[in-house]
LOFI-852331 format. One line per field, with one value per residue (C-alpha): residue number from 1; z, x, y. Coordinates in Angstrom, 2 decimals. Layout:
REM residues N
pos <- (NUM,...)
w <- (Z,...)
u <- (X,...)
v <- (Y,...)
This chain:
REM residues 819
pos <- (1,2,3,4,5,6,7,8,9,10,11,12,13,14,15,16,17,18,19,20,21,22,23,24,25,26,27,28,29,30,31,32,33,34,35,36,37,38,39,40,41,42,43,44,45,46,47,48,49,50,51,52,53,54,55,56,57,58,59,60,61,62,63,64,65,66,67,68,69,70,71,72,73,74,75,76,77,78,79,80,81,82,83,84,85,86,87,88,89,90,91,92,93,94,95,96,97,98,99,100,101,102,103,104,105,106,107,108,109,110,111,112,113,114,115,116,117,118,119,120,121,122,123,124,125,126,127,128,129,130,131,132,133,134,135,136,137,138,139,140,141,142,143,144,145,146,147,148,149,150,151,152,153,154,155,156,157,158,159,160,161,162,163,164,165,166,167,168,169,170,171,172,173,174,175,176,177,178,179,180,181,182,183,184,185,186,187,188,189,190,191,192,193,194,195,196,197,198,199,200,201,202,203,204,205,206,207,208,209,210,211,212,213,214,215,216,217,218,219,220,221,222,223,224,225,226,227,228,229,230,231,232,233,234,235,236,237,238,239,240,241,242,243,244,245,246,247,248,249,250,251,252,253,254,255,256,257,258,259,260,261,262,263,264,265,266,267,268,269,270,271,272,273,274,275,276,277,278,279,280,281,282,283,284,285,286,287,288,289,290,291,292,293,294,295,296,297,298,299,300,301,302,303,304,305,306,307,308,309,310,311,312,313,314,315,316,317,318,319,320,321,322,323,324,325,326,327,328,329,330,331,332,333,334,335,336,337,338,339,340,341,342,343,344,345,346,347,348,349,350,351,352,353,354,355,356,357,358,359,360,361,362,363,364,365,366,367,368,369,370,371,372,373,374,375,376,377,378,379,380,381,382,383,384,385,386,387,388,389,390,391,392,393,394,395,396,397,398,399,400,401,402,403,404,405,406,407,408,409,410,411,412,413,414,415,416,417,418,419,420,421,422,423,424,425,426,427,428,429,430,431,432,433,434,435,436,437,438,439,440,441,442,443,444,445,446,447,448,449,450,451,452,453,454,455,456,457,458,459,460,461,462,463,464,465,466,467,468,469,470,471,472,473,474,475,476,477,478,479,480,481,482,483,484,485,486,487,488,489,490,491,492,493,494,495,496,497,498,499,500,501,502,503,504,505,506,507,508,509,510,511,512,513,514,515,516,517,518,519,520,521,522,523,524,525,526,527,528,529,530,531,532,533,534,535,536,537,538,539,540,541,542,543,544,545,546,547,548,549,550,551,552,553,554,555,556,557,558,559,560,561,562,563,564,565,566,567,568,569,570,571,572,573,574,575,576,577,578,579,580,581,582,583,584,585,586,587,588,589,590,591,592,593,594,595,596,597,598,599,600,601,602,603,604,605,606,607,608,609,610,611,612,613,614,615,616,617,618,619,620,621,622,623,624,625,626,627,628,629,630,631,632,633,634,635,636,637,638,639,640,641,642,643,644,645,646,647,648,649,650,651,652,653,654,655,656,657,658,659,660,661,662,663,664,665,666,667,668,669,670,671,672,673,674,675,676,677,678,679,680,681,682,683,684,685,686,687,688,689,690,691,692,693,694,695,696,697,698,699,700,701,702,703,704,705,706,707,708,709,710,711,712,713,714,715,716,717,718,719,720,721,722,723,724,725,726,727,728,729,730,731,732,733,734,735,736,737,738,739,740,741,742,743,744,745,746,747,748,749,750,751,752,753,754,755,756,757,758,759,760,761,762,763,764,765,766,767,768,769,770,771,772,773,774,775,776,777,778,779,780,781,782,783,784,785,786,787,788,789,790,791,792,793,794,795,796,797,798,799,800,801,802,803,804,805,806,807,808,809,810,811,812,813,814,815,816,817,818,819)
w <- (19.50,20.88,18.74,20.36,20.15,20.61,23.84,25.69,24.87,28.04,30.02,28.21,29.17,32.77,32.80,31.47,34.03,36.87,35.88,34.03,35.17,33.58,30.13,28.05,26.39,23.77,22.67,19.07,18.46,17.94,15.07,12.41,14.20,17.26,15.30,13.41,16.67,18.28,15.02,15.03,18.69,20.48,17.74,17.36,18.00,21.31,22.67,23.59,24.19,23.58,20.99,21.80,18.99,17.85,14.87,12.68,13.56,12.59,8.99,8.47,9.80,8.21,6.50,9.80,11.71,9.11,9.47,12.75,13.10,15.86,18.51,19.63,18.11,20.47,18.91,21.47,20.63,17.92,16.13,14.46,11.75,11.23,7.66,6.06,3.03,5.49,5.31,9.00,8.63,5.48,7.19,10.06,8.20,6.57,9.79,10.46,13.79,15.73,17.96,17.35,20.24,19.88,22.50,22.09,24.17,21.22,18.66,17.05,16.38,13.36,11.30,11.09,8.56,10.82,12.88,10.12,9.35,13.00,12.94,9.34,10.76,13.53,11.46,7.98,7.05,8.91,8.18,4.49,2.70,4.05,1.73,3.45,6.99,5.97,4.53,7.92,9.95,7.05,8.69,6.57,9.30,12.96,14.13,13.02,15.20,18.16,16.08,14.48,17.79,19.22,16.04,16.31,20.19,18.99,16.21,18.70,21.86,20.99,19.93,22.16,26.06,27.49,30.76,32.68,35.16,37.70,36.82,37.31,40.24,42.71,44.95,42.28,43.43,41.41,39.03,39.03,36.21,36.59,34.04,35.22,33.26,32.98,31.22,28.89,29.45,27.36,25.13,24.53,23.48,21.26,19.14,19.42,17.99,15.34,14.24,13.97,12.07,9.41,8.57,8.74,5.06,5.62,8.92,7.69,4.66,6.23,3.99,3.26,6.01,5.61,6.19,9.12,10.62,10.16,11.81,14.64,15.19,15.43,17.87,19.97,19.92,21.21,24.15,25.17,25.30,22.86,22.69,20.37,17.71,16.24,17.62,20.55,23.29,23.84,23.16,22.31,24.70,25.48,29.38,31.95,34.47,35.39,31.85,30.93,33.64,33.34,29.40,29.41,31.47,31.64,33.11,35.79,36.76,36.77,38.72,41.33,41.13,41.51,44.78,46.36,44.92,45.89,49.43,49.52,48.31,44.89,41.73,38.45,34.49,32.26,28.84,25.85,22.09,21.21,21.81,21.49,24.52,26.32,25.69,27.23,30.47,30.52,31.00,33.64,35.52,35.56,36.65,39.50,40.34,40.03,39.00,36.06,33.15,29.65,26.88,23.24,19.68,19.38,22.71,21.99,23.29,25.95,27.14,27.31,29.43,31.63,32.23,32.94,35.29,37.26,37.63,39.00,41.07,45.14,46.60,43.35,43.43,40.15,40.69,37.22,34.11,30.77,28.10,24.45,24.35,21.37,21.88,25.84,26.28,24.90,27.05,29.64,33.18,35.46,38.47,40.97,39.85,41.11,39.12,35.50,33.90,30.29,29.61,26.33,24.82,21.82,19.27,19.97,23.48,23.49,23.07,26.37,27.95,27.09,28.48,31.88,32.13,32.26,36.28,36.68,36.33,38.29,40.86,41.89,45.55,45.38,43.95,40.79,39.74,36.27,35.71,32.39,31.65,29.26,28.43,28.98,25.94,23.16,20.78,23.65,25.21,21.93,21.36,25.24,24.54,21.44,23.03,25.91,23.39,21.26,24.38,25.65,22.04,22.18,25.43,23.90,20.52,19.18,17.80,14.27,15.70,13.36,11.54,9.52,12.32,10.93,12.49,11.66,12.71,9.76,8.58,10.31,13.75,13.13,12.00,15.29,17.33,15.66,16.20,19.73,22.28,19.49,21.03,24.35,22.95,20.88,24.10,25.98,25.50,29.19,30.96,32.23,34.52,37.97,41.12,42.82,45.31,43.27,45.84,44.67,41.00,41.83,43.39,40.39,38.00,39.94,39.72,35.81,35.32,37.29,35.14,32.20,33.05,33.91,30.45,28.91,30.89,29.59,25.92,26.23,27.62,24.85,22.20,23.30,22.58,18.97,20.24,19.56,21.18,19.74,19.24,20.99,24.02,23.96,23.76,26.35,29.56,31.30,32.47,34.31,31.06,33.16,35.15,31.79,29.73,26.19,24.63,21.18,21.75,22.16,18.74,15.53,13.45,10.32,12.24,12.29,12.44,9.48,7.38,8.43,5.80,6.22,8.50,11.89,12.08,14.66,16.37,18.28,21.94,22.52,19.10,19.77,23.16,21.76,19.16,21.65,24.24,22.08,22.77,20.69,17.54,14.55,15.03,12.95,9.76,9.89,8.01,5.07,6.01,4.50,2.13,3.50,1.25,1.06,1.86,-1.52,-1.28,-3.95,-4.88,-5.88,-8.59,-8.01,-9.81,-6.46,-7.60,-9.58,-6.73,-4.16,-6.49,-6.83,-3.05,-1.89,-4.14,-2.92,0.69,0.38,-0.93,1.85,4.45,2.96,2.73,6.33,7.41,5.71,7.54,10.92,10.43,12.88,12.12,8.96,7.14,5.92,2.09,1.34,0.78,-2.70,-4.02,-4.72,-7.12,-6.41,-8.23,-11.75,-13.34,-15.38,-12.38,-10.42,-12.81,-13.38,-9.57,-9.80,-12.66,-11.07,-8.02,-10.52,-12.16,-9.27,-7.93,-4.49,-3.69,-3.60,-0.19,0.93,1.13,-2.37,-3.41,-1.52,-2.90,-6.38,-5.84,-4.59,-7.30,-10.15,-8.17,-8.35,-11.89,-13.57,-14.63,-17.95,-16.72,-15.62,-15.50,-12.74,-10.86,-10.73,-9.25,-6.49,-5.85,-3.73,-4.66,-7.92,-11.76,-14.31,-15.96,-12.59,-12.48,-16.11,-15.92,-12.55,-13.78,-17.15,-15.18,-12.68,-15.76,-16.54,-13.26,-11.02,-10.44,-8.48,-5.58,-2.62,-2.67,-6.32,-6.58,-4.11,-5.54,-8.98,-8.12,-6.10,-9.19,-11.53,-9.46,-9.39,-13.05,-13.48,-11.60,-13.66,-16.89,-15.22,-14.53,-18.20,-19.29,-17.20,-18.29,-21.86,-21.21,-19.66,-22.31,-25.00,-23.17,-22.89,-26.53,-27.64,-26.03,-26.86,-23.22,-21.07,-17.94,-18.85,-21.40,-20.24,-19.65,-18.01,-18.83,-15.35,-16.31,-12.94,-11.08,-10.34,-6.44,-4.49,-2.95,-5.69,-8.46,-12.09,-11.75,-8.90,-10.98,-14.00,-11.60,-10.46,-13.83,-15.36,-12.45,-12.43,-16.14,-15.06,-12.13,-12.88,-11.39,-7.80,-6.66,-4.35,-1.71,-4.54,-5.77,-2.42,-1.92,-5.40,-4.39,-1.19,-3.11,-6.10,-5.62,-7.22,-3.80,-1.60,0.25,-0.40,2.90,1.58,-0.97,1.27,3.81,1.74,2.38,0.02,0.34,-0.57,-3.57,-5.01,-4.59,-6.64,-9.07,-9.82,-10.28,-12.60,-14.64,-14.90,-16.37,-18.92,-19.73,-20.47,-22.26,-24.49,-25.44,-26.52,-28.67,-30.39,-31.00,-32.66,-34.76,-35.83,-36.66,-38.83,-40.73,-41.15,-42.41,-45.12,-46.33,-46.92,-48.87,-52.49,-55.57,-56.96,-60.08,-63.02,-65.59,-69.09,-68.84,-71.71,-70.84,-68.51,-71.29,-71.78,-68.17,-67.38,-69.51,-68.32,-64.42,-64.85,-65.92,-63.89,-60.62,-61.79,-62.72,-59.04,-57.88,-59.59,-58.74,-62.42,-64.69,-63.04,-63.37,-67.14,-67.67,-66.16,-68.43,-71.48,-70.46)
u <- (38.79,36.38,34.60,32.70,31.80,34.66,33.17,33.19,36.57,38.08,35.36,36.19,39.81,38.79,36.38,38.82,41.49,38.92,37.64,40.51,43.96,45.78,44.79,46.74,44.54,45.77,43.50,44.15,43.09,44.86,46.45,48.38,51.64,50.26,48.44,51.77,53.48,50.99,50.90,54.53,55.02,52.07,49.69,52.19,51.46,52.24,52.24,48.50,45.42,42.37,42.37,39.97,39.10,36.37,34.43,35.94,39.27,38.09,37.27,40.71,42.81,41.03,44.09,46.23,43.35,42.70,46.42,45.15,42.61,40.39,39.15,36.27,34.94,32.57,30.75,29.12,26.16,25.71,22.59,25.54,25.73,21.73,22.35,24.13,25.10,26.83,30.57,30.96,28.94,30.83,34.04,33.11,32.15,35.68,37.35,38.12,37.05,35.65,33.13,30.92,29.19,26.79,25.99,22.98,20.17,17.92,18.25,15.05,14.92,12.49,11.89,12.53,15.28,17.55,17.14,17.91,20.96,22.32,21.51,23.09,26.36,26.48,25.26,25.26,24.75,21.20,20.27,21.24,18.22,16.59,13.41,13.09,13.28,10.69,8.32,8.50,7.25,4.75,1.56,-1.59,-3.95,-4.48,-5.13,-1.80,0.45,0.24,1.33,4.00,5.35,5.41,7.35,9.96,10.52,11.19,13.64,15.39,15.78,18.73,20.65,19.56,20.51,18.64,19.69,18.17,19.81,16.90,17.73,21.45,21.67,18.83,19.75,19.64,17.57,14.57,14.50,11.77,10.93,8.88,7.96,8.44,6.15,7.19,5.78,7.44,9.29,7.80,10.64,9.87,6.48,7.50,9.76,7.23,4.42,6.81,7.77,4.15,3.14,6.04,4.95,1.23,0.41,2.42,0.56,-2.56,-2.50,-0.38,2.47,5.44,6.75,10.40,9.01,6.94,10.09,12.08,9.26,9.24,12.91,12.64,9.79,11.72,14.81,12.41,11.41,15.10,16.10,15.53,19.29,19.66,18.37,20.92,20.52,18.25,20.79,21.60,25.15,27.57,29.30,27.51,27.42,26.58,23.62,20.31,18.89,20.39,18.14,14.91,14.44,14.13,11.35,13.38,16.55,14.33,13.33,16.91,18.05,15.23,15.98,19.87,20.35,18.22,20.12,23.24,22.06,21.18,24.69,23.43,25.36,23.71,23.60,22.35,21.43,20.48,20.38,21.67,25.57,24.70,22.23,25.39,27.58,24.72,24.50,28.22,28.01,25.27,27.21,30.23,27.74,26.52,30.02,29.11,32.00,30.92,32.45,31.20,31.25,29.54,30.39,33.36,35.39,38.49,38.99,41.62,39.55,36.50,38.15,39.78,36.27,34.83,37.46,37.44,33.65,33.69,36.90,36.30,35.41,35.31,34.06,32.30,28.53,27.47,28.26,26.89,26.31,24.92,22.26,23.72,27.48,27.20,24.23,25.90,28.17,29.37,29.36,28.34,26.76,28.30,25.49,21.87,20.18,19.48,17.86,16.65,16.45,14.92,13.14,14.67,11.83,13.30,12.40,15.28,17.86,16.41,16.47,20.08,20.89,19.06,20.99,24.52,23.44,20.88,23.29,25.04,27.03,24.77,23.80,21.23,17.55,17.74,15.56,15.00,13.64,12.39,11.65,8.86,7.40,3.83,1.36,4.02,5.29,7.24,4.21,3.44,6.77,6.75,3.16,4.39,7.58,5.43,3.09,5.71,7.35,3.89,3.76,7.22,6.53,3.30,4.50,8.00,9.52,8.71,5.01,2.48,5.72,5.49,6.00,7.05,10.17,9.79,7.16,4.55,3.13,-0.16,1.46,3.85,1.00,-0.83,2.22,3.06,-0.44,-0.75,-0.87,-0.93,-4.27,-2.35,0.50,-1.59,-3.97,-1.54,1.94,2.88,5.26,3.77,6.68,5.12,6.91,6.12,8.47,10.32,9.03,5.55,6.57,8.04,4.71,2.88,4.93,4.60,0.79,1.01,3.45,1.11,-1.67,0.23,1.25,-2.31,-3.42,-0.63,-1.61,-5.09,-3.83,-1.63,-4.75,-6.86,-4.11,-4.01,-7.80,-7.02,-9.12,-7.71,-9.38,-9.47,-6.03,-7.01,-7.84,-4.61,-2.39,-4.48,-2.51,-4.86,-8.18,-9.50,-10.59,-13.67,-11.08,-9.14,-10.16,-11.71,-8.57,-10.17,-12.41,-9.38,-7.97,-9.25,-11.37,-8.91,-5.97,-5.17,-8.62,-9.58,-12.75,-16.15,-17.65,-21.23,-23.00,-24.57,-28.19,-29.95,-32.80,-35.78,-35.43,-39.25,-40.43,-37.99,-39.54,-43.08,-42.31,-40.12,-42.82,-45.92,-47.73,-50.02,-48.05,-47.11,-43.98,-41.29,-40.54,-37.11,-34.41,-32.91,-29.30,-26.52,-24.28,-20.68,-17.99,-16.25,-12.66,-11.00,-7.24,-4.53,-3.80,-7.36,-7.30,-10.59,-11.36,-11.37,-11.67,-14.84,-16.34,-15.46,-17.32,-20.19,-20.47,-20.01,-22.76,-25.13,-24.27,-24.69,-28.20,-29.32,-27.61,-29.22,-32.80,-32.59,-31.64,-34.64,-36.89,-35.23,-35.02,-37.43,-38.91,-37.35,-34.71,-31.66,-32.21,-28.59,-27.31,-27.26,-29.79,-28.12,-29.37,-29.53,-27.81,-29.49,-29.99,-26.81,-24.85,-26.13,-25.27,-21.84,-21.08,-22.14,-19.92,-17.04,-17.41,-17.42,-14.49,-12.16,-10.59,-12.67,-11.84,-8.14,-6.68,-3.56,-2.00,-3.09,-1.24,2.09,1.62,1.22,4.52,6.67,5.71,6.55,9.81,10.44,9.06,8.84,5.89,5.45,5.11,1.31,1.09,3.86,2.49,-1.14,0.39,1.41,-1.84,-4.52,-8.22,-7.35,-7.66,-5.05,-7.70,-8.10,-4.39,-3.87,-6.53,-4.98,-1.36,-2.50,-4.15,-1.09,1.21,-0.89,-1.55,0.95,2.07,-1.07,0.25,1.58,5.26,5.24,9.03,9.97,7.71,9.01,12.34,12.06,10.49,12.74,15.64,14.02,13.63,17.34,18.03,16.25,17.77,21.06,20.07,19.25,22.39,24.43,22.47,23.17,26.66,27.15,25.21,27.42,30.38,28.88,27.99,31.83,32.29,30.95,30.95,31.40,31.39,34.67,36.29,35.32,38.48,38.29,41.02,41.67,44.38,45.84,42.44,42.67,42.92,44.29,41.35,39.31,40.54,39.52,37.54,35.41,34.86,33.64,31.30,29.92,29.37,27.67,25.38,24.62,23.59,21.52,19.68,19.80,21.43,20.41,19.52,22.41,20.84,20.43,23.95,25.18,23.49,24.55,28.15,27.63,25.85,28.61,30.77,33.63,33.57,33.30,36.70,36.88,36.05,36.78,33.98,31.55,32.10,31.29,28.35,25.62,27.15,30.84,29.33,27.53,30.80,32.91,30.27,30.09,34.13,33.87,30.93,32.93,35.71,33.40,31.63,35.36,36.24,33.09,33.89,37.13,35.72,33.39,36.14,38.28,35.17,34.43,37.86,38.21,34.87,36.15,39.65,37.78,35.59,38.62,40.71,40.48,42.14,45.54,45.29,47.26,49.37,48.92,45.21,44.34,40.75,38.15,36.29,39.29,39.78,36.47,36.53,39.98,39.18,36.79,39.15,42.00,39.84,39.01,42.96,43.51,41.09,42.99,46.34,47.75,46.28,47.78,51.30,50.71,49.49,52.65,54.71,53.09,53.66)
v <- (-10.32,-7.75,-5.39,-2.40,1.15,3.54,4.87,1.64,0.40,2.04,-0.01,-3.10,-2.75,-2.27,-5.26,-7.62,-6.45,-7.00,-10.20,-11.84,-10.42,-13.08,-12.50,-9.74,-7.43,-4.98,-1.86,-1.49,2.34,5.53,7.63,5.97,6.11,4.39,1.57,0.86,0.47,-1.64,-3.64,-4.53,-4.91,-5.97,-7.74,-10.30,-14.26,-15.18,-11.47,-11.02,-12.77,-10.45,-7.68,-4.84,-2.29,-0.21,-0.46,2.09,0.35,-3.13,-1.76,0.64,-2.31,-5.31,-6.38,-6.58,-8.39,-10.91,-12.36,-14.07,-17.06,-15.75,-18.21,-15.99,-12.68,-10.77,-7.83,-5.12,-3.50,-5.91,-4.26,-2.38,-5.26,-5.36,-4.47,-7.31,-5.02,-2.40,-2.05,-2.95,-6.15,-7.30,-6.67,-8.75,-11.74,-11.80,-12.75,-16.44,-17.30,-20.65,-18.87,-15.78,-14.10,-10.83,-8.80,-6.45,-4.78,-4.62,-7.37,-6.36,-2.73,-2.38,-5.38,-9.23,-8.76,-7.34,-10.21,-12.48,-10.45,-11.19,-14.71,-15.34,-13.81,-16.36,-19.27,-18.58,-22.50,-22.51,-18.97,-18.62,-17.22,-13.89,-14.88,-18.01,-16.54,-13.89,-16.75,-18.72,-15.43,-14.03,-12.65,-13.00,-11.85,-10.66,-14.29,-15.71,-13.12,-15.16,-18.34,-16.25,-14.93,-18.68,-19.97,-16.98,-17.88,-21.49,-20.27,-17.95,-20.11,-22.16,-19.21,-16.40,-15.72,-12.88,-11.58,-8.77,-6.60,-7.83,-11.46,-11.06,-8.61,-9.25,-6.48,-3.70,-0.56,0.31,2.94,5.76,8.00,11.44,13.79,17.43,19.91,23.60,26.61,28.98,32.32,35.48,35.11,31.56,31.95,34.87,32.70,29.68,31.94,33.34,29.92,28.64,31.90,31.76,28.33,28.88,27.78,24.43,23.74,24.60,22.48,19.49,20.01,17.66,15.32,17.12,20.44,19.42,17.71,20.96,22.98,20.30,20.65,24.32,24.13,21.58,24.03,26.90,24.44,23.89,27.36,30.69,31.27,28.51,30.78,33.21,36.67,35.64,36.22,39.89,41.11,41.57,41.62,38.22,37.89,35.17,36.18,35.24,36.17,32.80,31.05,33.42,33.12,29.33,27.39,24.56,26.45,27.87,24.08,22.82,25.79,24.93,21.07,21.27,22.82,20.23,17.38,18.75,19.23,15.54,14.31,13.15,13.30,14.20,13.09,15.79,14.25,16.51,15.90,19.31,19.98,23.68,23.45,21.57,25.05,26.76,24.48,24.75,28.68,28.29,25.60,28.12,30.91,28.66,27.17,23.68,21.47,19.33,16.77,16.67,14.35,14.82,13.45,15.60,14.41,12.14,8.77,9.68,12.81,10.34,8.06,10.54,12.50,9.02,8.33,11.72,11.28,7.82,8.15,7.89,11.24,12.92,16.36,16.29,17.04,16.92,15.07,16.71,14.20,14.26,11.32,9.49,9.75,9.43,7.28,3.98,1.27,3.90,3.20,6.08,4.27,6.57,9.09,8.35,11.11,11.61,14.50,14.12,17.82,16.58,13.48,11.44,10.38,6.63,5.69,2.90,5.78,7.64,4.05,3.36,6.89,6.04,2.67,4.60,5.03,2.27,-0.64,-3.39,-1.67,0.93,1.25,4.16,4.25,6.04,8.74,9.95,13.66,14.01,17.75,18.60,22.23,21.96,22.67,22.27,19.52,18.16,16.76,14.49,13.50,11.93,10.33,8.87,7.26,5.91,4.48,2.78,1.54,-0.07,-1.72,-3.09,-4.49,-6.35,-7.55,-7.90,-4.48,-5.82,-5.08,-6.90,-7.45,-4.25,-1.50,1.95,3.20,6.77,9.25,9.72,12.92,13.01,12.26,15.19,17.50,16.62,17.16,20.68,21.73,20.70,23.55,26.44,27.81,28.07,29.97,32.23,32.94,34.82,36.51,36.11,34.09,30.73,29.81,29.53,30.27,26.63,25.20,22.28,19.68,20.62,20.73,17.03,15.95,16.95,15.39,11.89,12.71,13.20,10.26,7.67,8.96,8.28,4.90,3.96,5.16,2.94,0.06,0.28,1.01,-2.55,-4.12,-3.00,-3.52,-7.25,-7.51,-6.21,-3.15,0.64,3.69,7.14,8.43,11.69,9.79,7.59,10.82,12.87,13.60,15.67,14.24,17.48,18.92,20.60,22.98,24.20,27.05,26.48,27.91,27.28,30.33,32.31,31.84,33.19,30.46,30.89,29.51,25.92,24.78,23.42,24.86,23.25,21.08,22.30,25.03,24.24,25.16,27.20,25.12,27.08,25.70,26.01,24.68,21.66,20.65,21.00,18.13,16.25,15.98,15.64,12.48,10.25,11.43,8.80,6.86,8.57,6.79,5.13,7.26,5.90,4.28,6.14,3.76,3.30,3.25,0.05,-0.50,-0.12,-1.27,0.17,-3.54,-4.41,-1.61,-0.10,3.39,4.79,8.61,7.98,5.66,8.40,10.91,8.98,7.94,11.33,12.59,9.88,10.50,14.38,13.90,11.58,13.96,17.06,15.19,14.14,17.79,19.08,16.76,17.60,21.29,23.12,26.81,28.65,26.60,27.58,27.99,28.78,25.13,24.00,21.18,18.14,15.64,11.80,9.38,8.79,5.34,5.74,6.85,4.07,1.35,2.94,2.60,-1.36,-1.78,0.03,-2.30,-5.17,-4.23,-4.07,-7.33,-7.23,-10.90,-10.28,-10.18,-8.67,-12.14,-13.01,-10.09,-10.53,-14.24,-12.83,-10.45,-13.04,-15.39,-12.63,-12.21,-16.23,-16.90,-13.60,-11.62,-13.33,-16.90,-16.78,-20.47,-20.73,-17.99,-19.40,-22.62,-20.43,-18.97,-20.70,-20.55,-18.55,-19.77,-19.38,-17.04,-14.83,-14.58,-13.69,-10.73,-9.63,-9.60,-7.54,-4.92,-5.09,-4.38,-1.45,0.19,-0.79,2.70,3.48,1.18,2.86,1.45,0.57,1.55,-1.25,-3.79,-3.30,-3.20,-6.33,-8.08,-6.81,-7.98,-11.64,-11.52,-10.50,-13.59,-15.53,-14.17,-14.83,-18.37,-18.76,-17.60,-19.87,-23.04,-22.01,-21.34,-24.80,-26.46,-24.83,-26.29,-29.72,-29.79,-29.82,-33.18,-36.52,-37.99,-34.89,-37.07,-38.25,-36.00,-32.44,-30.17,-26.84,-24.26,-22.94,-20.54,-19.07,-19.97,-23.87,-23.41,-26.14,-27.80,-29.15,-31.24,-31.53,-34.67,-32.98,-29.90,-31.97,-33.62,-30.50,-28.96,-31.87,-32.36,-28.62,-29.29,-31.99,-30.48,-27.20,-24.17,-23.42,-26.65,-26.81,-29.21,-31.87,-31.28,-31.79,-34.93,-36.22,-35.70,-37.74,-40.36,-40.68,-43.66,-41.47,-39.41,-42.27,-41.52,-37.82,-36.30,-32.83,-33.03,-34.82,-32.11,-29.08,-26.97,-25.56,-22.32,-23.57,-25.49,-22.68,-20.44,-22.95,-23.54,-19.76,-19.68,-22.56,-20.80,-17.52,-19.90,-21.53,-18.00,-17.04,-20.04,-19.87,-16.38,-16.96,-19.92,-17.51,-14.96,-17.72,-18.58,-15.10,-14.73,-17.72,-16.69,-13.37,-14.54,-17.24,-14.19,-12.08,-14.79,-14.58,-16.74,-15.83,-13.72,-14.97,-12.73,-12.47,-11.81,-9.26,-8.72,-9.83,-11.81,-13.87,-14.42,-15.75,-19.13,-19.91,-19.95,-22.92,-25.46,-24.04,-24.75,-28.51,-28.84,-27.79,-30.40,-33.31,-31.84,-31.80,-29.39,-26.46,-27.80,-28.67,-25.28,-23.72,-26.17,-24.99,-21.79)
């Protein structure tokens, strides 16, 4: 069975027909009626060899597919099962199979846990515990990273076969990428400026990440085409004309590029993230008379295959293929095209690489050229720079990156992107689209791309040495800063620029040189060193707010003192006098530094958290046994502070959730052991006498002797010690010739144990219910009242001999006879 994205099923069927024409392949896809026909007539034993289906169909038709014992399951784009708790991942684990193969270009997208999920699907017996896998590759410091990467390679080598296109096809022509920069039209500038002014407060204050993301998306829409905004396009009536091209810089560039490509018999793929932009591009192509095909997320499977076939067939008249980056950038073979235009760039550079590889793949005969459009002095420059930087880091380290790489752009990066180029937009209202020839634009783009590649190469070399340059330098495209106007002078001081902390002083030039050139003067006394704020981590639980106040006061005083010494001429007397730290504040600062846990490193904190998950927060002794170099008293003190101030941690929700999850496991383990002990107490010799009330859940594989031994060993060894339990079964003479039991894995023994525990708990519950009912019945029982009792005073003395008579068995009968 081959499970793949819906867009690739047609290609899978063609490749099977091409390389394995003997195999009978069935594409399991369609509406309910079509699927019912396939189930009844084609998916029958002996009628097919290969079943090709999509992820969605595998989930919907899991009942039908589970009827077969598959020899091989192949999952294309296997990173779709990187989350072991997803519905797809759980469904794929239900199928019975002898062999499994995962095909993916990105086995590591964000973190090592996703890699574990893939390995667990392939070999659940070896990669059974995610926690153990994470501990194998736990990084404690920068020096351990190389060792961890080497260790990861050793683990992956037996299970991973990596093949690049260059390894398989030596004659594959190269791929060349060029960034083409273009200005904005007058309408684009108008909308870009309005968007920034509308959210001025958010941008200046560095608002919430969600709001910044929304602003970023609106700015990117403006860079693509202003007609993406409601009411921007003139009309009704809406007409197709030159205004469609002239009002967007990228459209002007595309209109110059396409005739050149058409003249040299090239064929073009145009990718965009926005389907509404594809609608505008469709209008443009019809206006210019270019023949085209289109695929986006709304295109049906049959239409998709028909469009690909029409574009790829020999002698096709289709010049352009419009594709959405996400829907059309995966698994499609369009090697008949040799030009890729990325109209806009994705946040994730891997998505753009996948899109480029639709043309640059085995079977390509021409050199593939990739043109990446970028609107100059806008947020798009920063998006592209960030993508290049991420690719450089991905090539340097595994994508887990220092094994904790963020996969989403953070708030500070967003703010920097949104603010970038604002001065240029506000300095001029005119269009910045030039009349340059397309060859000159391409040549300029090649120069800019080469400069960026050189900077990324230097960035990679610095990162290898664990040295990071200033962010502004890394993200800087343009070196010729002397030739550019100072746009900051053109914008009002209160826009986007943060307020200055202190005023600049004006110096007298002549007085400065008089003092600077004087000779024989006594040496200038050494200035007091400004104290540096120590690195205070959240897990060290310092009173950072108060310490910041004290350090800020101390620094302000020293800075003001030095400025008074350096001021030449008349000083600026408007600054407030700042007092130094008094004796009490100095003592308070030293006491606050002692109160925190300065000796606790990130590694100590992570060990403490894992120990809390393992033993529970109250078992200080066990937690201390896991901590290297920490006494039980230190751990006790840290645990008390942690319990009171854990909300100060950055991601305390996740940390507490994991600890509570671990504690619930401990609590559940205690409940299980108590239930087993209660069961054992009902037998004198449980190893021989123990009986299990199976009901309807006995099963066919395990017998009662095996289950009895399993429960008794769990009672002895403790719940969760599956390796010891497995060894006990193999060493026991009871099962010397029972190969079924001796061949069980730890996971299978654990599952059987859980089944038996549920039966034991149910039996204990029934016993408790019977005992409660018996006590209740006994309590409600009352002695039989005799007639002829005239008064309570007369009844009372006669009841005692009556009870005595019942004990010897004669008195009650005698009394009845006398009466």
